[in-house]
C-alpha angles and dihedrals in degrees: 000000000000121000095218140029135192111234115214130181120190090344091307120117108239096180143278134282121215123198116239136160093283098043135276116336117211122226113189120225096195137029090249089072100039091113088070095049111128095002118139122229131187091233143351093264091059090051091049091052091051092050091048091050091050091049091051091053094257092299117147113260122240112252 
């Protein structure tokens, strides 16, 4: 299992997550995603969902 993942939303790089002892830590690659900086996620998919939600203005995603 990889120790880091690149998180992309709509072909824009949101940041990377790096696995540590407490989960995956988010490192933002643009100011748009700074609210996620340093947050811990259980997995990369959870971080991607958070970045997507932030990009969509906090609106609920369509299923």
